[in-house]
N, C-alpha and C positions, 0 to 999 in steps of 0.2 A: 901707070897708076899702081901704087903699092896696095896689095890686098893682104888683109890680116889672115893668119892661119886660125882655123877653127879648132878650139880646144875641146877635146872629148873627155867625158867623165868615165869612160870605160877603162877598166883595169887592164893593164898590160902585163903580159907574162914574159918570163925569160930571166935567165940568171943575171944577165947584165942589168936588166931593169931592177931586179931585187937589190942588187948592190947599189945601184944609183938611187933608188927610192928609200932605202933603209928599212925594209920590212922584215919581220921575224917569221920564219916558216915553221909551223908546229903541226905535226901529224898525230892525230888521236887514234889510239888503237881501239877498235870496236870490241874486240873480244874481252879485253880487260874491263871495259865499262859495263858490259852485260854481266860479267861475273860479280862485280861489286853490287850491282842492283839486286841480283838474285840473293846475295848474302844478306842484305838488309831486309829484304822481304821475308826470308826464312826466319830471321831473328824476331820480327814482329809476330809472325804466325806462332812461333814457340811461346812467346810471352802471353799472347791471348789464350792459347790452349792451356797453358799452365794456370792462368788466372781462372779460367772456366772450371778446370778440375778442382781447384782449391775451393771455389764458391760452391760447386756441386757437392763436393765432399763435406763441406761444412753444413750445407742444408740437410744432406742425408744423415750425417752424424747427429745433428741437432734433433732431427725428427726421431731417429731411433732412441736418442736419449730421452726425449719427451715421452715417447711411447712406453719405454721401460720404467721411467720414473713416475708418470702420471696416468696416461691413457690406458695402459695395460697393467697398471698396478692394482691388484685386488684390494688394497687398502682404501682406494678411492671409489669403490663401488657404492652406489647409493643404498643406504640402509635406513635412513630416517627422513620422512617428509613432515615437517612441522607446519601446520596450517593454523594461522591466527585469523579467525573470521569474527568480525564484530556482530554478525547476525547468525541466524540459524536456518535460513531458507535454503542455502546451498549445502548439500551433503558432501562428505569427503569423497565419495565415489564420483560425483559429478565433477569435482575439482580435478581429481587425478585423471579422469578420462579426457577432460578438456585440455589439460596441460601435457598429457601423454607422458607423465612421469611414472617410471616403472622401477621398482626396487630390484637391485642386483646389477643394474647397468652402471657404466662409469659415470661419475658425477659431471665430468667435463664433456660428455657426449650430448647433453641437452642444451638447447638454445633457450636461454632464459628470456631473451627479447621476444622470440616467437611465442613462447608460452604466455608471456604477459599480454601479447596482442590477442591470443585466443581467449583469455579470460575477460579482457575488456570488451570482446565482442558479445559477451552475455549481457543482455539489457539490465539484468538485476545487479550487476557489478558496477560500482561507481569508480573505484580506484583499486589498483593492485600493485604490489612490489614483490619481486623475487630476488633472493640472494643465496649464494653458496656459503656454507659453513664447513670448511675443510675439517676432517678429510671425507666424510660420508653423509653430509646433511644438507638439505635444501629447505629454506624457510620461505613460506608463502604468506604475505600479509594482504588481506582482502578487506575492503570497505564496501559494504552492500548499500544499496539504495533503500531508504526508509519510506515505505508507502504511507500516504496520508488519507487516501480515499480510493474508492472504486469508480471506474468510468464504465457505466453500464448503458446498454442501448434502450432498455425498457424498464418500467417499474416492476421489478420482480421481488418476491419476498426475500430471496437470498441471492445477491449478485455473484457470490462465489460459486454457485452451481451453474452459471451460464458460461458457455464456451466462448462467447464473444466479449465477455467482461474482462477488463484489464485493470491492473493496479497502476496508480499514478503517484509519483513522489512530489515533493515541494517544488521542484524545478520543472515540472510538467512532462517528465520522461515516463513513457509507458513501458510496462513489462508484464510478462506472464509469470505467475509464481511457479517455481519448480515443484513445490508442495504446499498444501494448505496448512497454515498455522492458526492457532486459536485467536491470536490478536487480529487477524485479517477479518474475522467475522464481526468484529465490533467497529470496523471502519465505516464512515458514512459513504453513501452512494451518490454519485453525480449522474443525473439523467438528462436526456435532451441533446447530448452531443453526438455527432455522426461517428459512432465508434467503428463502423464498417470501413471508414476511410483511413484508419490508422493501423499501424503494425507495431508489434513489440520493438522497442528501441526508438520510436519516433518521439519527437517533442511537440507538445500541443501549445500553440501560442495564441489561441483565440481569446478575445477579451472576456467572454463569459466564463471559460474554464479558468483563466487566470484569476478572475474575481472570486470564483468559488474556492480555489486553492488558498487565496488570501484569507477568506472567511474561515476556512478550516484551520489554518495556522493560528490566526488570532484568537480563535475560540477553543484551542486545544486544551487549555488549562481551566476553562470555565466549568463550574459545577451546576450552576442554575439553569443553563441552557445547553443541552446536549444534542448536537446535531445527529440526525438520523438519515436524512436525504436532502438533496438540493436539486431542484428542477430548473433546467435552463431552456425549456421549450419556448418560452415567450421571447427570448432574445435580448430584451432591454432590461431585464431584472432577474433576480434570483428569488425563488420561492423555497425557503428552507422549512423543513419539518423537524420538530424536536421529538424527544422520546415520549412526550405527552400529547402528540398529534396536533400541536399548535402550528399554525401557518404564519410564518414571518417573511415579509417581502423586503428584500434588500435591493438597493441600486448597485450598479457596477463600479461606482467610484466612491472613494472615501469610506471604506468598510469600517475603519476604526471609529469614526464619529457615529456611524449608525449603530455600532455595538454599544456605544455610550448611551445613546437614546434608548436602546432596548433595555439596558440596565435600569434606567429611570422608570420605564414602563413596568418592569418587573417589581421594582420597589413599590410603586403605586398599587399594583395588583395585590401584592402581599399585604399591604396595609389595609386593603379593603376585604381581605379574605377571599380573593378571587383568583382565577387562573386565566391566562391568555388563551384565546381561541384563534384570533387573527389580529395582526398588526402590520401596518404599512410604514416602514422606516424610511421610505424615500421622501416623505414629507418632513420638513425640519420643524415646523411649528404646527400645533394642534394635531398631533399624531392620531390618526384614526385607529381605534383598537376595539375589539370585541372581547369582553370579559365574561366569565361564567363561574358558577360554583365549582369547587374541586370535584372532579369525577371520582366515583367510587372505584376502589381498586378491583381489577379483574380477578376472578378466582384462578388459583393456580391449576395447572394441568394435573389431573389425577386426584384432585380434592373431591370428597363426596358432596353431592348436590344437597342443598338445603331441603329439609322435609316440608312438604306442603301442609298447611294447616288443615286439620281434620275437623269436620262439623261436630259441634257439641251434641252429646246424647240428650235425648228428651228426659225430663225428670220423671222418675218412677213414682208411683203412688206409695205413700207411706202407710204404715198400719193405722195411724190415727185418721188419715183421710178415708181409708176403706171402712172403718167403723162408722164414721159420720155419714157416709153414703148409704149404708145399710139402714140406719135409723131413719133417715129422711125417706127412704123407700117404704118402710112400714107405716109411717105416718100418712103417707099419700094413699096407701091401700085402705086405711081405716076411714078416711074421709070419703073415699069413693065407694065404700061399702063392699068392696070385693073381699072375698075370703083369702086369707093368706096364712101361711104357716106361722106358728108361734115363733116370735123372735126372742132369742135369748138376750137377756139384759147384759149389756156391755158395761164394764167398769170404766171409769174415766182414766185416761192415761196418766201415768205418774209424771212428775216434772222431768225425771231423767229421760223418759221415753219421748217427751215433747222436744227436749233439747236435741236428742238424736235425730228426730224427724226433721227439725229445722236445719240441722247441719247437713242432713242428706239432701234436702231441697236446695240449699245453697251450693252444695257440690255439684248438683245436676244442672244448675242454671247454665245456659250457654254463655261463654265468655266472648265478648266482642272486643276486637282490638281498637283501641283509641288512637286516632291519628296523632302523630307527634307534631309539634310546632314546625319542625323542619319540613315535614311532608305537606302540611297545610299551607305554609308560606314559602313554598319552594320558588326560588328566584329563577326566572328565565334569563338566558344570556342577555347581558346588557351591553348595548352599543355606547361607546363613549369616544369623544375626542379627548386625548390625554388631559385629565384634570377636569373635564366637563362631561357629565353623563347626560344622555337625552333619550 
């Protein structure tokens, strides 16, 4: 039985086999290959080092150039700080201390973005912009918040004297004044809000305070009704007091229409020669109002008090009256039979003497003040639904 030879895949060695199989024998020299690899590696290291030196030198040279031209150049030392502030509540010292701008330092050493953040952190600042004006000037543009009222915790005579009172602007932002200005004393006060729960910089979003701010803004240009205080203690309405102590009740909604109704009531009161004491504007029809006569102006402080009326002196006896009394006394003695001293005959007074006596009597008569018609018919406060008295 014929058996096949098993063919092996193993490589055979030997010179004869190389010749028979046609293989090319190549011997690689290991030393030459290592030398070539080392040469390539060294070349790359040199290139990287050279690039790093060039970059480092450029950075160092550029920094030195910037220092010599700008950062360490005395021409760029800060010499002028121009502050353009639309208000007067912030002083120059407060602005400089907040931004930490110091004269004499390099103008490029200050971070304007950080200085802007520091100024915006003040509750009284609404917006601020800073810019450099080369070579030695920095311009600061500040927009301050405009307060429209005081937010006070209790009804005090002057909320500006209270430590817990805060100023509030038209957007409801609270802030503490850095210094008191005369115009702050004329601002209306808002009472009844929990002032102790707020801090300077907070924004008040309660409906009562928002309605009060809307009333202050819409009535800012009015001359007939000048707000003095607004009471929020009831919660569902506003009780406004004007400069004449009139009490006006407003609802929380639709302040503009309520002011129109107030204008109509003021026109009616002026036509009647009256003043408003109380009025409820929450009612759209038949507005309840209390009218009264205009109050007398209060005396100014330091004015001398009016002199009290002195009682009139009693009329003194005139010469004619004395002579008449003596004659009547002598006649009485003659009738009664009593002895009396001889009475000298008195001559009748002349017409001039009589006129003088009458004028003296008239001058000595007590003068009684006659009541004026306004005092006799003084009108008491009249209650009325607008257009109908009762």
